[in-house]
C-alpha positions in Angstrom: -1.1 -4.0 30.4 -3.5 -1.1 30.2 -3.5 2.3 28.5 -3.5 5.4 30.9 -4.3 8.8 30.0 -3.0 11.6 32.5 -4.0 14.9 32.1 -1.8 17.3 34.3 2.0 17.0 34.0 3.0 18.6 37.4 5.1 16.8 40.1 2.1 14.5 41.2 1.1 13.4 37.6 4.6 12.7 36.6 5.3 10.6 39.7 2.3 8.4 39.5 3.1 8.1 35.5 6.5 6.7 36.7 4.9 4.2 39.3 2.4 3.2 36.5 5.0 2.9 33.6 7.2 0.9 36.0 4.5 -1.7 36.0 4.5 -2.0 32.0 1.7 0.0 31.4 1.2 2.3 28.6 1.1 5.9 30.0 0.1 8.9 27.7 0.5 12.3 29.5 -0.9 15.9 28.4 -0.5 19.1 30.0 -2.0 22.5 29.1 1.6 24.2 29.2 3.1 23.3 25.5 6.6 24.5 26.6 6.5 22.2 29.7 5.6 19.3 27.3 8.2 20.1 25.0 10.9 20.2 27.8 9.7 16.9 29.1 9.9 15.3 25.5 13.3 16.7 25.3 15.0 16.1 28.4 13.1 12.8 29.2 12.4 14.3 32.5 10.1 16.6 34.4 12.9 19.4 34.9 10.4 22.2 36.1 8.4 20.1 38.7 10.0 16.7 39.4 13.7 17.1 38.3 15.9 14.0 38.8 13.4 11.5 37.8 13.8 10.2 34.5 10.8 9.4 32.7 10.4 5.6 31.3 10.3 4.8 27.7 6.6 3.7 27.8 5.5 7.3 28.9 4.6 9.2 26.0 4.3 13.0 26.0 1.4 14.2 24.1 0.2 17.6 22.8 -3.6 17.4 22.6 -6.4 15.9 25.4 -7.5 13.6 22.4 -4.0 12.3 21.7 -3.8 11.4 25.6 -7.2 10.2 26.6 -8.9 8.6 23.6 -9.6 4.8 23.9 -7.7 5.0 27.4 -8.7 2.1 29.7 -7.9 4.6 32.9 -8.1 8.4 32.7 -6.2 9.9 35.6 -6.7 13.8 36.3 -3.8 15.3 38.0 -4.8 19.1 37.4 -5.2 21.6 40.4 -8.4 21.2 42.4 -9.6 24.7 40.8 -9.1 23.6 37.3 -10.6 20.1 37.9 -14.0 21.2 36.4 -12.3 22.4 33.3 -10.3 19.7 32.8 -13.3 16.9 33.2 -15.5 18.8 30.8 -12.7 19.4 28.2 -12.3 15.4 28.3 -15.6 14.3 28.4 -15.7 13.4 24.8 -12.8 11.1 25.1 -14.0 9.2 28.2 -15.3 6.1 26.9 -18.1 4.1 28.7 -15.8 1.6 30.5 -12.6 3.8 31.3 -12.2 4.2 35.2 -11.7 7.9 36.2 -9.2 8.5 39.0 -8.7 12.1 40.5 -5.8 12.9 42.5 -6.4 16.8 43.3 -6.8 17.5 46.8 -9.3 20.7 47.3 -12.4 22.2 47.3 -14.0 24.2 44.3 -13.9 27.8 46.0 -16.9 29.1 43.9 -19.1 26.1 44.5 -17.9 24.6 47.9 -18.0 21.5 46.1 -15.7 18.3 46.5 -14.2 17.0 43.2 -16.3 14.0 43.1 -19.6 16.3 43.4 -18.3 18.1 40.3 -17.7 14.8 38.6 -21.2 13.6 39.4 -22.4 16.5 37.4 -20.9 14.4 34.5 -20.3 10.7 35.3 -21.6 7.8 36.9 -19.7 7.5 40.4 -19.4 3.8 40.3 -16.2 4.2 38.1 -14.9 7.4 39.9 -11.8 6.8 42.5 -10.2 9.2 44.4 -6.5 8.3 45.3 -5.1 10.1 48.2 -2.7 9.6 51.2 0.5 10.7 52.5 2.4 10.9 49.2 5.0 13.7 48.2 5.7 13.4 44.7 9.6 13.9 45.2 9.5 10.4 47.1 7.1 8.4 44.9 9.3 9.5 41.8 12.5 8.1 43.5 10.3 4.8 44.5 10.7 5.3 48.4 7.8 3.3 50.1 4.6 5.3 50.2 1.1 4.0 51.1 -2.4 5.7 50.0 -5.7 4.9 49.9 -8.2 4.5 46.9 -11.7 5.5 47.5 -15.0 5.0 45.5 -18.5 4.3 46.0 -18.1 1.3 44.1 -15.5 -1.1 45.9 -14.6 -3.0 42.5 -13.7 0.3 41.0 -11.1 1.1 44.1 -10.2 -2.5 43.9 -9.2 -2.2 40.3 -7.2 0.9 40.9 -5.6 -0.7 43.8 -4.4 -3.6 41.3 -3.3 -0.9 39.0 -0.9 1.0 41.2 0.3 -1.5 43.9 4.2 -2.4 43.8 6.7 -3.4 46.6 7.0 0.6 46.9 3.6 1.8 46.5 0.9 0.3 48.5 -2.9 1.1 48.3 -5.7 0.4 50.5 -9.5 0.7 49.5 -12.3 2.5 51.1 -15.8 3.4 50.2 -15.8 6.7 52.0 -15.2 9.1 49.5 -16.4 12.1 51.3 -13.9 11.3 54.0 -11.1 10.8 51.7 -11.7 13.9 49.8 -12.1 16.1 53.0 -8.9 14.8 54.8 -6.8 15.3 51.7 -8.2 19.1 51.3 -8.4 20.4 54.6 -5.2 19.3 56.0 -4.0 21.8 53.8 -5.3 24.4 55.9 -3.5 22.8 59.1 -0.3 22.8 57.1 -0.4 26.4 56.4 -0.8 26.9 59.9 2.1 24.5 60.9 4.2 26.5 58.5 3.1 30.0 60.2 4.0 28.4 63.6 7.5 27.2 62.3 8.1 30.6 60.6 7.3 32.7 63.7 9.5 30.4 65.6 7.6 28.5 67.7 8.2 25.1 68.9 7.3 21.4 68.5 4.7 21.9 71.4 2.6 24.3 69.3 3.0 22.6 65.8 1.6 19.3 68.0 -1.4 21.1 69.3 -2.2 22.8 65.8 -2.2 19.2 64.3 -4.1 17.7 66.9 -6.7 20.4 67.3 -6.7 20.8 63.5 -7.6 17.3 63.0 -10.3 17.5 65.6 -12.2 20.4 63.5 -11.6 18.3 60.2 -13.2 15.7 61.7 -16.3 17.7 62.8 -16.7 19.1 59.4 -16.5 15.7 57.8 -18.7 13.9 59.9 -21.3 16.9 59.2 -21.0 16.4 55.5 -21.4 12.7 55.7 -17.8 11.1 56.3 -17.0 8.2 58.3 -15.2 9.2 61.6 -12.6 6.6 61.3 -11.2 7.8 58.0 -9.7 10.6 59.8 -7.5 8.4 61.9 -6.3 6.6 58.6 -4.0 7.4 55.8 -6.1 10.2 54.0 -6.6 11.9 57.5 -3.6 11.7 60.3 -1.2 10.3 57.8 -1.6 12.9 55.3 -1.9 15.8 57.8 1.4 14.5 59.6 3.6 14.6 56.3 1.8 17.8 54.8 2.5 19.5 58.4 6.2 18.3 58.8 7.8 17.9 55.7 10.0 20.7 53.6 8.3 18.8 50.4 5.1 20.4 51.4 4.2 23.5 49.4 1.6 24.4 52.0 4.2 24.5 55.0 6.5 26.2 52.9 4.1 29.2 52.2 3.0 29.0 55.7 6.6 29.5 57.1 7.3 32.4 54.6 4.0 34.2 56.1 5.0 33.4 59.8 8.5 35.3 58.9 6.5 38.3 57.6 6.0 37.9 53.8 2.2 38.6 52.7 0.2 35.6 51.4 0.5 36.8 47.8 4.4 37.0 48.0 4.5 33.9 49.6 2.3 32.1 47.0 4.3 33.4 44.4 7.6 32.4 46.1 6.3 28.8 46.2 6.2 28.6 42.5 3.6 26.0 42.4 -0.1 25.8 43.2 -0.5 25.9 47.1 -4.0 24.3 47.2 -4.5 25.5 51.3 -4.8 29.2 50.0 -8.0 28.3 48.0 -9.3 25.4 50.5 -8.9 27.8 53.5 -11.5 30.1 52.0 -13.8 27.4 50.9 -13.6 25.3 54.2 -14.3 28.8 56.1 -17.5 29.4 54.2 -18.7 25.6 54.4 -18.1 25.8 58.3 -20.4 28.7 58.3 -22.8 27.1 56.1 -22.9 23.9 58.2 -22.7 25.7 61.5 -19.4 24.0 62.5 -16.8 25.3 64.9 -13.6 25.7 63.0 -11.5 28.1 65.2 -8.1 27.2 63.5 -9.5 27.4 60.0 -11.0 30.7 61.0 -8.0 32.4 62.4 -5.8 31.3 59.3 -8.6 32.7 56.9 -8.5 35.9 58.7 -4.6 35.9 58.3 -4.5 35.2 54.8 -7.3 37.7 54.1 -5.0 40.3 55.9 -7.9 40.8 58.5 -5.3 40.2 61.1 -1.8 39.4 61.6 -0.3 36.0 62.2 1.0 37.0 65.7 -2.9 38.2 66.2 -4.4 34.9 64.8 -2.2 32.9 67.8 -3.5 35.4 70.3 -7.0 34.7 69.0 -6.6 30.9 69.6 -4.7 30.8 72.7 -7.2 33.1 74.4 -10.3 31.4 73.5 -12.6 30.1 76.2 -12.0 27.4 78.3 -13.1 24.1 76.6 -13.4 20.1 77.2 -10.8 18.6 75.0 -13.1 16.0 73.3 -15.1 18.8 71.4 
């Protein structure tokens, strides 16, 4: 049995806590929102973000980062990507020298254009840093429906330790050393999910969504290869797998946000109505800047960026994409 400290008690942090607690581990969870923590403790359920999933007895609600993280064998960060830097730096004094650090945020830091592992590298040895990602909606994991993800680390032994930590007959974990590919796949698919939602909101059919997903994967892969990822990673769980589930499921915040934009709502109103963090809104801007910096063609990302910035309407974005010059498909 291990002690796991979790920072971030949203839907995903809570769902993973239930997986770990179900294996008999001692789980301590903390969140910046004290009111939310008190609700979880009172109801023994995350009423706000993961209703209907009871908390196991071995999940302890804590009210300070020290209480959650001190002397933990494993520390899991489940804060939104734009808050990962702050969450990590505030936790550093409690991270023991032997602790494995897991991050599950899917995004790119907007101000620095850094992936989460690049932020972690400023403070930690990456041989104990693991990214857990893949097609995994919290609502299904919390209900113990079959789910498969990947654990990525520059040190395969660390990834295998996380694999052993989480593996159950309902939660399967593969390992990889392609941290760059796993992080980019998890982050960039949110952009395409926004586009898929916009397409659905405008009443377009399955043909349009299939094209968006396929060509979206092509531009994700182009940027990924330029940044050092393995191309085959984007054909796996954290690439194609995560893209499919995020573009098609109503559990997807990014798709729901896109649907409302496609129906005519402003990006600001749509984000507010979703009620939780829509990572794709931040990632679109970061990816747009990364593509410009790296001189990588990402037309779907650019069109969605211009639409959410109010430079063009959703209908005009569609016109731009459909009216592009003739291309060979493999490119």
